[in-house]
KELUMDO-988274 format. One record per residue (C-alpha): residue number from 1; z, x, y. Coordinates in steps of 0.5 Angstrom, whole numbers, plus 500, padded with zeros to 3 digits. Example, Ala and Ser with C-alpha at 12.3 -4.5 7.8 and 13.67 -1.06 7.14 Angstrom:
residues 2
<pt 1,<516,525,491>> <pt 2,<514,527,498>> 
This chain:
residues 458
<pt 1,<166,158,683>> <pt 2,<161,163,686>> <pt 3,<154,165,683>> <pt 4,<154,159,678>> <pt 5,<147,157,677>> <pt 6,<146,149,678>> <pt 7,<140,145,676>> <pt 8,<140,139,681>> <pt 9,<135,134,678>> <pt 10,<134,128,683>> <pt 11,<128,124,685>> <pt 12,<130,122,692>> <pt 13,<128,128,696>> <pt 14,<134,126,701>> <pt 15,<139,127,696>> <pt 16,<136,133,693>> <pt 17,<135,137,699>> <pt 18,<142,135,701>> <pt 19,<146,137,695>> <pt 20,<141,143,695>> <pt 21,<143,145,702>> <pt 22,<151,144,701>> <pt 23,<151,147,694>> <pt 24,<148,153,697>> <pt 25,<153,154,703>> <pt 26,<158,154,698>> <pt 27,<155,160,694>> <pt 28,<152,157,688>> <pt 29,<145,158,686>> <pt 30,<141,152,686>> <pt 31,<134,150,682>> <pt 32,<131,143,684>> <pt 33,<127,139,680>> <pt 34,<124,132,682>> <pt 35,<123,129,675>> <pt 36,<126,130,668>> <pt 37,<120,134,666>> <pt 38,<121,139,671>> <pt 39,<128,139,669>> <pt 40,<127,140,662>> <pt 41,<122,146,663>> <pt 42,<128,149,668>> <pt 43,<133,148,662>> <pt 44,<128,152,657>> <pt 45,<126,157,662>> <pt 46,<133,159,666>> <pt 47,<140,161,665>> <pt 48,<144,155,667>> <pt 49,<151,153,668>> <pt 50,<151,146,670>> <pt 51,<146,141,670>> <pt 52,<147,135,676>> <pt 53,<142,130,674>> <pt 54,<140,123,676>> <pt 55,<141,117,671>> <pt 56,<134,114,672>> <pt 57,<130,120,673>> <pt 58,<122,119,672>> <pt 59,<119,122,666>> <pt 60,<125,123,662>> <pt 61,<132,120,664>> <pt 62,<138,124,664>> <pt 63,<140,122,657>> <pt 64,<135,126,654>> <pt 65,<137,132,659>> <pt 66,<144,131,656>> <pt 67,<142,131,649>> <pt 68,<138,137,650>> <pt 69,<144,140,654>> <pt 70,<148,139,648>> <pt 71,<143,142,643>> <pt 72,<143,149,646>> <pt 73,<147,155,643>> <pt 74,<151,155,649>> <pt 75,<151,147,651>> <pt 76,<151,146,658>> <pt 77,<155,141,662>> <pt 78,<151,135,665>> <pt 79,<154,131,671>> <pt 80,<150,125,672>> <pt 81,<149,121,679>> <pt 82,<149,114,678>> <pt 83,<147,108,683>> <pt 84,<150,101,683>> <pt 85,<145,099,678>> <pt 86,<146,105,673>> <pt 87,<154,106,673>> <pt 88,<154,103,666>> <pt 89,<148,107,663>> <pt 90,<152,113,666>> <pt 91,<158,111,663>> <pt 92,<154,111,656>> <pt 93,<152,118,658>> <pt 94,<159,120,658>> <pt 95,<160,117,651>> <pt 96,<153,121,649>> <pt 97,<156,128,652>> <pt 98,<156,128,659>> <pt 99,<161,131,663>> <pt 100,<162,126,668>> <pt 101,<159,122,673>> <pt 102,<159,121,681>> <pt 103,<156,114,684>> <pt 104,<151,115,690>> <pt 105,<151,116,696>> <pt 106,<154,123,695>> <pt 107,<157,122,702>> <pt 108,<163,127,700>> <pt 109,<159,133,697>> <pt 110,<165,137,696>> <pt 111,<167,132,691>> <pt 112,<160,134,687>> <pt 113,<162,142,688>> <pt 114,<169,141,685>> <pt 115,<166,137,679>> <pt 116,<161,143,678>> <pt 117,<167,148,678>> <pt 118,<171,143,673>> <pt 119,<165,143,668>> <pt 120,<163,150,669>> <pt 121,<170,151,666>> <pt 122,<169,148,660>> <pt 123,<163,153,658>> <pt 124,<165,159,653>> <pt 125,<167,165,656>> <pt 126,<162,169,654>> <pt 127,<156,165,657>> <pt 128,<160,165,664>> <pt 129,<161,172,664>> <pt 130,<153,173,662>> <pt 131,<152,168,668>> <pt 132,<155,173,673>> <pt 133,<152,179,671>> <pt 134,<145,176,670>> <pt 135,<140,177,675>> <pt 136,<138,171,679>> <pt 137,<131,167,677>> <pt 138,<126,168,683>> <pt 139,<126,160,684>> <pt 140,<134,161,686>> <pt 141,<137,161,693>> <pt 142,<143,165,695>> <pt 143,<147,163,701>> <pt 144,<148,169,706>> <pt 145,<148,166,713>> <pt 146,<154,162,714>> <pt 147,<152,160,721>> <pt 148,<145,157,719>> <pt 149,<148,153,713>> <pt 150,<153,150,718>> <pt 151,<148,148,722>> <pt 152,<144,145,716>> <pt 153,<150,141,713>> <pt 154,<153,139,719>> <pt 155,<147,137,723>> <pt 156,<140,134,722>> <pt 157,<138,135,729>> <pt 158,<132,139,728>> <pt 159,<132,143,735>> <pt 160,<139,145,734>> <pt 161,<137,148,727>> <pt 162,<131,152,729>> <pt 163,<135,155,735>> <pt 164,<140,157,730>> <pt 165,<135,160,726>> <pt 166,<131,164,731>> <pt 167,<138,167,733>> <pt 168,<140,169,726>> <pt 169,<133,172,724>> <pt 170,<133,176,730>> <pt 171,<140,179,728>> <pt 172,<137,180,721>> <pt 173,<131,184,723>> <pt 174,<133,187,730>> <pt 175,<128,184,733>> <pt 176,<127,183,741>> <pt 177,<123,176,740>> <pt 178,<123,171,735>> <pt 179,<119,165,734>> <pt 180,<118,159,729>> <pt 181,<111,155,729>> <pt 182,<112,149,725>> <pt 183,<106,145,721>> <pt 184,<105,138,724>> <pt 185,<101,132,722>> <pt 186,<094,135,725>> <pt 187,<095,141,720>> <pt 188,<096,146,726>> <pt 189,<102,151,727>> <pt 190,<105,149,734>> <pt 191,<110,154,737>> <pt 192,<117,150,736>> <pt 193,<123,155,738>> <pt 194,<124,162,740>> <pt 195,<129,167,742>> <pt 196,<130,173,747>> <pt 197,<126,169,753>> <pt 198,<129,167,759>> <pt 199,<124,161,759>> <pt 200,<120,157,754>> <pt 201,<114,159,758>> <pt 202,<115,166,758>> <pt 203,<115,165,750>> <pt 204,<109,162,750>> <pt 205,<106,168,754>> <pt 206,<108,173,750>> <pt 207,<106,170,743>> <pt 208,<099,168,746>> <pt 209,<098,176,749>> <pt 210,<102,180,744>> <pt 211,<101,177,737>> <pt 212,<094,176,734>> <pt 213,<093,168,733>> <pt 214,<091,169,726>> <pt 215,<097,173,724>> <pt 216,<101,166,723>> <pt 217,<095,163,719>> <pt 218,<095,169,714>> <pt 219,<102,169,713>> <pt 220,<101,162,711>> <pt 221,<096,163,706>> <pt 222,<099,169,703>> <pt 223,<106,165,702>> <pt 224,<110,171,703>> <pt 225,<113,176,708>> <pt 226,<107,180,712>> <pt 227,<107,185,717>> <pt 228,<102,185,722>> <pt 229,<097,190,721>> <pt 230,<098,191,714>> <pt 231,<092,194,711>> <pt 232,<090,200,707>> <pt 233,<087,203,713>> <pt 234,<092,201,718>> <pt 235,<100,202,719>> <pt 236,<105,196,719>> <pt 237,<106,194,726>> <pt 238,<113,192,728>> <pt 239,<112,184,728>> <pt 240,<114,181,721>> <pt 241,<111,174,719>> <pt 242,<116,170,714>> <pt 243,<113,163,711>> <pt 244,<118,157,711>> <pt 245,<117,155,704>> <pt 246,<120,148,701>> <pt 247,<118,147,694>> <pt 248,<111,151,695>> <pt 249,<109,147,701>> <pt 250,<109,151,708>> <pt 251,<113,148,713>> <pt 252,<112,153,718>> <pt 253,<112,160,720>> <pt 254,<117,165,723>> <pt 255,<115,171,727>> <pt 256,<120,177,729>> <pt 257,<117,181,734>> <pt 258,<119,188,736>> <pt 259,<123,189,730>> <pt 260,<126,195,728>> <pt 261,<121,200,725>> <pt 262,<118,197,718>> <pt 263,<119,203,714>> <pt 264,<127,202,716>> <pt 265,<127,196,712>> <pt 266,<130,196,705>> <pt 267,<129,191,700>> <pt 268,<136,188,701>> <pt 269,<134,187,708>> <pt 270,<128,184,706>> <pt 271,<131,179,701>> <pt 272,<136,177,706>> <pt 273,<130,175,711>> <pt 274,<127,171,705>> <pt 275,<134,168,703>> <pt 276,<135,166,711>> <pt 277,<128,163,711>> <pt 278,<129,159,705>> <pt 279,<135,156,708>> <pt 280,<132,154,714>> <pt 281,<126,151,710>> <pt 282,<131,147,707>> <pt 283,<134,145,713>> <pt 284,<128,143,716>> <pt 285,<126,138,710>> <pt 286,<133,135,711>> <pt 287,<132,134,718>> <pt 288,<125,131,717>> <pt 289,<127,126,712>> <pt 290,<134,124,716>> <pt 291,<129,122,722>> <pt 292,<124,118,717>> <pt 293,<130,114,714>> <pt 294,<133,113,721>> <pt 295,<126,110,723>> <pt 296,<126,106,717>> <pt 297,<133,103,718>> <pt 298,<133,096,720>> <pt 299,<137,095,727>> <pt 300,<139,090,731>> <pt 301,<134,089,737>> <pt 302,<140,088,742>> <pt 303,<145,093,740>> <pt 304,<142,098,736>> <pt 305,<147,097,731>> <pt 306,<145,095,724>> <pt 307,<144,088,722>> <pt 308,<149,084,718>> <pt 309,<145,085,711>> <pt 310,<144,092,712>> <pt 311,<152,093,714>> <pt 312,<154,089,708>> <pt 313,<150,093,703>> <pt 314,<153,100,706>> <pt 315,<160,096,706>> <pt 316,<159,095,699>> <pt 317,<158,102,697>> <pt 318,<164,104,701>> <pt 319,<168,099,698>> <pt 320,<166,101,691>> <pt 321,<167,109,693>> <pt 322,<174,107,695>> <pt 323,<175,103,688>> <pt 324,<173,109,684>> <pt 325,<176,114,688>> <pt 326,<182,110,690>> <pt 327,<181,112,697>> <pt 328,<183,107,703>> <pt 329,<179,104,708>> <pt 330,<180,098,713>> <pt 331,<175,092,714>> <pt 332,<175,090,722>> <pt 333,<172,084,724>> <pt 334,<171,084,732>> <pt 335,<169,078,736>> <pt 336,<168,077,743>> <pt 337,<172,072,746>> <pt 338,<169,066,750>> <pt 339,<162,068,748>> <pt 340,<159,061,748>> <pt 341,<162,060,755>> <pt 342,<160,067,757>> <pt 343,<153,065,755>> <pt 344,<153,059,759>> <pt 345,<155,062,765>> <pt 346,<152,069,765>> <pt 347,<145,067,762>> <pt 348,<142,070,756>> <pt 349,<140,076,759>> <pt 350,<146,078,762>> <pt 351,<150,076,755>> <pt 352,<145,081,751>> <pt 353,<147,086,756>> <pt 354,<155,085,755>> <pt 355,<154,086,748>> <pt 356,<150,092,749>> <pt 357,<156,095,753>> <pt 358,<161,093,748>> <pt 359,<157,096,742>> <pt 360,<156,102,745>> <pt 361,<163,102,747>> <pt 362,<165,101,740>> <pt 363,<160,106,737>> <pt 364,<162,112,742>> <pt 365,<170,111,740>> <pt 366,<170,111,732>> <pt 367,<168,117,728>> <pt 368,<161,118,725>> <pt 369,<163,116,718>> <pt 370,<165,109,720>> <pt 371,<160,104,719>> <pt 372,<159,099,725>> <pt 373,<154,093,725>> <pt 374,<153,086,728>> <pt 375,<155,081,724>> <pt 376,<153,075,729>> <pt 377,<151,074,736>> <pt 378,<158,075,738>> <pt 379,<161,079,732>> <pt 380,<161,086,730>> <pt 381,<164,089,723>> <pt 382,<167,096,722>> <pt 383,<169,099,716>> <pt 384,<174,105,717>> <pt 385,<173,110,712>> <pt 386,<180,113,709>> <pt 387,<184,109,714>> <pt 388,<191,106,712>> <pt 389,<193,099,715>> <pt 390,<197,103,721>> <pt 391,<191,107,723>> <pt 392,<186,101,723>> <pt 393,<190,097,727>> <pt 394,<191,103,732>> <pt 395,<183,104,732>> <pt 396,<182,096,734>> <pt 397,<188,096,739>> <pt 398,<184,102,743>> <pt 399,<177,098,742>> <pt 400,<181,092,745>> <pt 401,<183,096,751>> <pt 402,<176,099,752>> <pt 403,<173,093,751>> <pt 404,<177,089,757>> <pt 405,<175,094,762>> <pt 406,<168,091,762>> <pt 407,<167,087,767>> <pt 408,<161,083,770>> <pt 409,<160,081,777>> <pt 410,<157,074,778>> <pt 411,<155,070,784>> <pt 412,<162,067,785>> <pt 413,<167,071,781>> <pt 414,<168,077,776>> <pt 415,<167,075,769>> <pt 416,<173,079,765>> <pt 417,<170,081,757>> <pt 418,<175,081,752>> <pt 419,<175,081,744>> <pt 420,<180,079,739>> <pt 421,<180,083,732>> <pt 422,<182,082,725>> <pt 423,<184,088,721>> <pt 424,<185,088,713>> <pt 425,<186,094,709>> <pt 426,<183,095,702>> <pt 427,<188,094,696>> <pt 428,<186,094,688>> <pt 429,<187,087,688>> <pt 430,<181,085,692>> <pt 431,<175,084,688>> <pt 432,<169,085,693>> <pt 433,<167,087,700>> <pt 434,<166,080,702>> <pt 435,<173,078,700>> <pt 436,<176,084,704>> <pt 437,<172,082,710>> <pt 438,<174,074,709>> <pt 439,<182,077,709>> <pt 440,<180,081,716>> <pt 441,<177,074,718>> <pt 442,<183,070,717>> <pt 443,<187,076,721>> <pt 444,<182,075,727>> <pt 445,<183,067,727>> <pt 446,<190,068,727>> <pt 447,<189,073,733>> <pt 448,<185,067,736>> <pt 449,<190,062,735>> <pt 450,<195,067,738>> <pt 451,<192,067,745>> <pt 452,<185,072,744>> <pt 453,<185,079,746>> <pt 454,<189,081,741>> <pt 455,<189,085,734>> <pt 456,<192,082,728>> <pt 457,<193,086,721>> <pt 458,<194,084,714>> 
């Protein structure tokens, strides 16, 4: 449902920004809140259609939000976000009056949007009609730029996002040149992206020679759109500065240079530029948070894959999601054949190189949503999301053939690398992710007994 006002109350900034970005793309007006106090304030001061709230919010937990929502003249439906440790509290929240709950991580944000629409359908008709015609609050973000929003939600790589943004900004302002300056750890604004130039050096030259070096600082200080030369005694120049704000923090400044004449810009055009900058700021914050999480993620030093501990933590998350939403998934255990002999003949360094090539091959030929980790020196584990048994076996067979193409030249001969695979499909009778991988391991043992370099599935 377009134009619904949704409060997203979540203390984890990565979850909050991802939800805000995805919902904005689908046409919702989103109000973010980092704790319970902020959420309650928004509930009092904004006309809201749905509240999405983390169960264990700081300051005021989600149950207090549920009660506050129920006490309104027009009760607001509340959707709870639970993690593995707060599912029981979420279920209790539903008994207290919450509409429903979802279990994090929210890998499929479309499910959240569907649940929001269902919850909004329970609102009294009068309130829904008022929500359509009421003017949006100043804190809300409207989605108007589909290409940019696709960059935000489909990729967390900062350069790609900024390149799309400067193109969209040039279109919105009819500018010959656009720039983005991001705030760095040294507190300075650095030129990071540009559009309308044949070379990066040309962008730096034009910016240095044609734009007042203090203009970006004035825009950052004002935290609002400003035209160059804008003052009581001088006319506006055709250079527009746009702050990139996320929760009142200046992440950077965008500049549109040689725009259409300032007097031709209507309020609607300026509102469009503001909305574009808000979307970009969300994407910048999301990309930075994703990069931060990636740096903290524990990786196996040889293969670059996640370690056994991290793998089973994430695999358990996928297992619980499959159980809750009745999805399919396959567990795959892959073991390099004759690893001990290979280690003795090739030595530790060459063996590490083999495992590095094997891991790279596997990672390159499965989907991004699939999980891959190193379970032991010679064993990799995979979780194939939404895969049936036949699909899991087909993926394993393709990987088996690709691994068999890896050869290592020794002084006397060529070592042929092969691997055996065990595949197990999730069923409701399987009690845990460890049991599921135990079944896959049994299939792997059957493949070894049958002669190695094989795939067995159960």
